C-alpha positions as CSV (number, residue, x, y, z in Angstrom):
1,X,109.6,124.4,110.3
2,X,111.9,127.4,110.6
3,X,114.4,125.8,108.1
4,X,111.6,125.2,105.7
5,X,110.6,128.8,105.9
6,X,114.1,129.9,105.3
7,X,114.5,127.6,102.2
8,X,111.2,128.9,100.9
9,X,112.4,132.5,101.1
10,X,115.6,131.7,99.2
11,X,113.6,129.8,96.6
12,X,111.3,132.8,96.1
13,X,114.4,134.9,95.4
14,X,115.6,132.4,92.7
15,X,117.9,130.1,94.7
16,X,118.0,126.7,93.1
17,X,119.9,123.4,93.0
18,X,122.5,124.6,90.4
19,X,123.4,127.5,92.5
20,X,123.5,125.4,95.7
21,X,125.9,123.0,94.0
22,X,128.2,125.8,93.2
23,X,128.6,126.6,96.9
24,X,129.7,123.1,98.0
25,X,133.3,124.1,97.8
26,X,132.8,126.9,100.4
27,X,131.6,125.2,103.6
28,X,130.7,127.5,106.4
29,X,129.2,130.2,104.1
30,X,125.6,131.1,103.5
31,X,124.0,132.4,100.3
32,X,122.5,135.9,100.0
33,X,121.1,138.0,97.2
34,X,121.9,141.7,96.6
35,X,118.8,143.8,97.2
36,X,120.6,147.2,97.0
37,X,124.2,147.5,95.8
38,X,125.3,150.4,97.9
39,X,129.2,150.6,97.8
40,X,130.9,148.6,100.5
41,X,127.7,148.1,102.5
42,X,125.2,146.3,100.3
43,X,121.7,145.4,101.5
44,X,121.5,141.6,101.3
45,X,118.6,139.2,101.4
46,X,119.4,136.0,103.3
47,X,117.3,133.0,104.4
48,X,116.8,134.5,107.8
49,X,116.1,138.1,106.7
50,X,117.8,141.2,105.3
51,X,121.3,142.2,106.5
52,X,123.8,144.9,105.8
53,X,126.9,143.2,104.4
54,X,130.4,144.3,103.8
55,X,131.9,144.0,100.3
56,X,135.4,144.7,99.0
57,X,134.4,144.1,95.3
58,X,131.7,145.9,93.2
59,X,128.3,144.2,93.2
60,X,125.1,145.0,91.4
61,X,121.5,144.5,92.4
62,X,120.5,140.9,91.7
63,X,123.9,139.3,92.3
64,X,124.1,136.1,94.3
65,X,126.9,136.1,96.9
66,X,128.3,133.9,99.7
67,X,128.7,135.4,103.2
68,X,131.0,134.5,106.0
69,X,129.2,136.3,108.8
70,X,128.4,139.6,107.1
71,X,131.4,139.7,104.8
72,X,130.9,138.9,101.2
73,X,133.6,136.3,100.4
74,X,132.5,135.3,96.8
75,X,130.1,136.3,94.1
76,X,128.5,133.5,92.2
77,X,128.7,133.6,88.3
78,X,126.0,135.8,86.8
79,X,123.6,134.0,84.4
80,X,122.4,137.2,82.8
81,X,123.5,140.9,82.9
82,X,121.3,143.8,82.0
83,X,123.8,146.4,80.8
84,X,124.1,149.5,78.8
85,X,126.8,152.0,77.8
86,X,127.3,154.3,80.8
87,X,125.9,157.8,80.6
88,X,128.2,160.8,80.2
89,X,131.4,161.2,78.1
90,X,133.1,158.1,79.4
91,X,132.9,155.0,77.2
92,X,132.2,152.3,79.7
93,X,129.8,149.4,80.3
94,X,127.3,149.8,83.2
95,X,125.6,146.7,84.5
96,X,122.1,147.7,85.7
97,X,121.1,144.3,87.2
98,X,122.2,140.7,87.3
99,X,120.5,137.3,87.2
100,X,117.2,138.5,85.8
101,X,114.9,136.2,83.8
102,X,112.6,138.8,82.3
103,X,113.1,142.4,81.2
104,X,109.8,144.3,81.3
105,X,110.4,147.1,78.7
106,X,107.9,149.8,79.8
107,X,106.6,152.3,77.2
108,X,104.0,154.9,78.2
109,X,101.0,155.6,75.9
110,X,100.6,159.0,77.5
111,X,102.3,160.2,74.3
112,X,102.9,158.4,71.0
113,X,105.6,155.7,71.5
114,X,109.0,156.4,70.0
115,X,110.0,153.5,67.7
116,X,113.7,154.6,67.8
117,X,113.7,154.5,71.6
118,X,112.0,151.1,71.7
119,X,114.6,149.8,69.3
120,X,117.3,150.7,71.8
121,X,115.5,149.3,74.8
122,X,114.8,146.0,73.1
123,X,118.4,145.7,71.9
124,X,119.6,146.2,75.5
125,X,117.0,143.8,76.8
126,X,117.9,141.0,74.3
127,X,121.6,141.5,74.9
128,X,121.1,140.7,78.6
129,X,120.4,137.1,77.9
130,X,116.9,137.5,79.5
131,X,113.6,137.5,77.7
132,X,112.0,140.9,77.0
133,X,108.3,141.6,77.3
134,X,107.1,145.0,76.1
135,X,104.6,146.5,78.5
136,X,102.6,149.4,77.2
137,X,101.5,151.4,80.2
138,X,98.8,154.1,80.7
139,X,96.6,152.7,78.1
140,X,93.7,154.6,79.6
141,X,95.3,157.8,78.4
142,X,95.2,156.8,74.7
143,X,92.2,156.6,72.5
144,X,94.1,154.5,70.0
145,X,95.8,152.1,72.4
146,X,94.9,148.9,70.4
147,X,96.3,150.3,67.1
148,X,99.4,151.6,68.9
149,X,99.9,148.1,70.4
150,X,99.8,146.6,66.9
151,X,102.4,149.1,65.6
152,X,104.7,148.4,68.5
153,X,104.3,144.6,67.9
154,X,105.8,145.2,64.4
155,X,108.9,146.6,66.0
156,X,109.0,144.2,69.0
157,X,109.1,141.1,66.7
158,X,109.5,138.0,69.0
159,X,108.9,140.0,72.2
160,X,105.3,139.8,73.5
161,X,103.5,143.2,73.7
162,X,101.0,143.8,76.6
163,X,98.5,146.6,76.9
164,X,98.1,147.7,80.5
165,X,96.6,150.3,82.7
166,X,96.8,150.7,86.5
167,X,93.7,152.9,86.4
168,X,91.2,150.4,84.9
169,X,93.3,147.2,85.6
170,X,93.7,146.4,81.9
171,X,96.3,143.7,81.2
172,X,97.5,143.3,84.7
173,X,96.3,139.7,85.0
174,X,98.1,138.8,81.8
175,X,101.3,140.5,83.0
176,X,101.1,138.6,86.3
177,X,101.1,135.4,84.2
178,X,104.7,136.1,83.3
179,X,105.8,136.3,86.9
180,X,106.1,133.5,89.4
181,X,108.2,132.6,92.5
182,X,111.8,132.0,91.7
183,X,111.7,134.2,88.7
184,X,113.2,137.7,88.6
185,X,112.0,140.5,86.3
186,X,113.7,143.9,85.8
187,X,111.8,147.1,84.9
188,X,113.4,149.0,82.1
189,X,112.1,152.3,80.7
190,X,112.5,156.1,80.7
191,X,111.3,158.4,83.4
192,X,107.5,158.7,83.5
193,X,106.9,155.3,81.9
194,X,104.9,154.3,85.0
195,X,107.2,151.8,86.5
196,X,106.4,152.7,90.2
197,X,102.6,152.7,89.6
198,X,102.8,149.3,87.8
199,X,104.9,147.8,90.6
200,X,102.4,149.0,93.2
201,X,99.5,147.6,91.2
202,X,101.2,144.2,90.9
203,X,102.1,144.1,94.6
204,X,98.6,145.2,95.7
205,X,100.3,147.7,98.0
206,X,102.5,150.7,97.9
207,X,106.1,149.4,97.5
208,X,107.4,152.2,95.3
209,X,106.9,156.0,95.5
210,X,104.9,157.6,92.7
211,X,105.2,161.2,91.6
212,X,103.1,163.2,89.1
213,X,104.5,164.2,85.7
214,X,106.3,167.5,85.5
215,X,104.7,170.6,84.1
216,X,106.1,169.8,80.6
217,X,104.7,166.3,80.8
218,X,108.1,164.7,81.4
219,X,108.6,162.0,83.9
220,X,110.4,162.5,87.2
221,X,112.8,160.2,88.9
222,X,110.9,158.6,91.8
223,X,113.3,155.6,92.0
224,X,116.8,156.7,92.8
225,X,118.5,153.3,93.2
226,X,118.2,149.9,91.7
227,X,116.4,147.7,94.3
228,X,115.2,144.1,94.4
229,X,111.6,143.9,95.6
230,X,109.8,140.7,96.4
231,X,106.2,140.4,95.3
232,X,104.3,137.8,97.3
233,X,103.4,134.9,95.0
234,X,105.0,136.6,92.0
235,X,108.8,136.3,92.6
236,X,111.1,139.3,92.5
237,X,111.3,142.5,90.5
238,X,114.3,144.8,90.1
239,X,113.0,148.4,90.1
240,X,115.4,150.7,88.3
241,X,115.6,154.5,88.0
242,X,114.1,155.9,84.8
243,X,116.7,156.2,82.0
244,X,117.2,159.6,80.4
245,X,119.2,158.0,77.6
246,X,119.9,154.5,76.5
247,X,123.3,153.7,75.0
248,X,124.1,150.4,73.5
249,X,127.3,148.7,74.5
250,X,127.8,145.8,72.1
251,X,126.5,145.6,68.5
252,X,126.2,141.9,69.1
253,X,123.5,139.4,69.8
254,X,121.0,141.8,71.3
255,X,121.0,144.2,68.3
256,X,120.8,141.3,65.8
257,X,117.9,139.8,67.7
258,X,116.0,143.1,68.0
259,X,116.5,143.6,64.2
260,X,116.2,139.9,63.2
261,X,114.1,140.9,60.1
262,X,116.9,143.2,58.8
263,X,119.6,140.7,59.6
264,X,117.8,137.8,57.9
265,X,117.4,139.8,54.7
266,X,121.0,141.1,54.8
267,X,122.2,137.5,54.5
268,X,120.9,137.5,50.9
269,X,122.8,140.6,49.8
270,X,125.4,140.1,47.1
271,X,128.2,141.7,49.1
272,X,129.0,140.6,52.7
273,X,129.8,144.2,53.7
274,X,126.7,145.7,52.1
275,X,125.6,148.8,53.8
276,X,122.1,148.7,52.2
277,X,122.8,152.2,50.7
278,X,122.4,151.6,46.9
279,X,124.8,148.7,46.4
280,X,123.8,146.3,43.6
281,X,122.2,143.1,44.7
282,X,121.0,144.4,48.0
283,X,118.3,142.2,49.4
284,X,117.4,144.7,52.1
285,X,116.8,147.5,49.6
286,X,114.7,145.2,47.5
287,X,112.5,144.3,50.5
288,X,112.1,148.0,51.3
289,X,111.1,148.7,47.7
290,X,108.6,145.9,47.7
291,X,107.0,147.2,50.9
292,X,108.1,144.1,52.9
293,X,110.4,146.0,55.2
294,X,110.2,149.4,56.8
295,X,112.9,151.9,55.7
296,X,112.9,153.2,59.3
297,X,113.9,149.7,60.5
298,X,116.9,149.7,58.2
299,X,118.0,153.2,59.1
300,X,117.5,152.4,62.8
301,X,119.6,149.2,62.6
302,X,122.4,151.1,60.8
303,X,122.4,154.0,63.3
304,X,122.6,151.7,66.3
305,X,125.4,149.6,64.7
306,X,127.4,152.7,64.1
307,X,126.8,154.0,67.6
308,X,127.9,150.8,69.2
309,X,131.0,150.6,67.0
310,X,131.9,154.2,67.9
311,X,131.6,153.4,71.6
312,X,133.6,150.2,71.3
313,X,136.4,152.1,69.4
314,X,136.4,154.8,72.0
315,X,136.6,152.3,74.8
316,X,139.5,150.5,73.1
317,X,141.3,153.8,72.7
318,X,140.8,154.6,76.4
319,X,142.2,151.1,77.3
320,X,145.2,151.7,75.1
321,X,145.9,155.1,76.7
322,X,145.5,153.5,80.2
323,X,148.0,150.8,79.3
324,X,150.5,153.4,78.0
325,X,150.1,155.4,81.2
326,X,150.8,152.3,83.3
327,X,153.9,151.3,81.2
328,X,155.3,154.8,81.6
329,X,154.8,154.7,85.3
330,X,156.5,151.3,85.5
331,X,159.4,152.6,83.3
332,X,159.8,155.6,85.6
333,X,159.8,153.4,88.7
334,X,162.4,151.1,87.1
335,X,164.7,154.0,86.1
336,X,164.3,155.5,89.6
337,X,165.2,152.2,91.2
338,X,168.3,151.9,88.9
339,X,169.5,155.4,89.7
340,X,169.1,154.7,93.5
341,X,171.0,151.4,93.1
342,X,173.8,153.3,91.2
343,X,174.1,155.9,93.9
344,X,174.4,153.2,96.6
345,X,177.2,151.5,94.6
346,X,179.0,154.8,94.1
347,X,179.2,155.6,97.8
348,X,182.6,155.0,99.4
349,X,183.1,151.9,101.6
């Protein structure tokens, strides 16, 4: 009976036959999932309960690992990675969570939604390999919630758009329909989007701290670390701190999926490198002129493509500089060794 309970707990976290098969080559180990990725001492969920492990390699919330005692000896391959360009001046990729099946993109209706910000969030969500669901929160604060939902749906394209409120319970049952044991969802949104309130409403208990909006109406960080939270009967949710800014990392599949309408039309342009800025035979410009495509969509797609390309070029330049630095250090070490060998040979008898 105890073994059945342990297996049930792992299954709730997303452990399945495919992952179990991958562990066959490491007998004597036990699986665990990263609940909180604190450096060196991550909090891990195992079949028997949560433990503090010891890790020598970087992990992120949602990773599946193998333990020998409390030591992490292997990290299983990630099926999905929710990542963005790291904040700050450094051009680097930051993985927010791993092995998520759904990305719940939270947008507050306490103020008019920003289409440009939603573009970014959806591009990041699609690029993860998971399925995004746009969750409009605080619908009780908007008198035009239904029309705002329709406008957001035009931007979201293939991603479902749900209208929710933790005050009057609107849309919560529909949202619960996307969650089930063995599935992991990640919450993605800016500060003040209502992530903690939504998480508490889904859990039916206080599992995340909620703070009121600041004096200027801006959100406050109530979640300070990324943490995997198990919701009874609903699977697991990765609660993430609110993002002040959202940088793309790759102008790849995620961006193309988020702007599938623009990409599809671009395939009909006369020139393959068409920038949709007045070139002859531009199918995108023709669609805008005919009212079939929003000029904002075209501008947003171009802006995010340029941003991602700039970040990629900056990252490549940083890698080249790092390689040059290492080669110089190696060359200095070789020359130093050669001089030392020459001095030893010149010493008498």
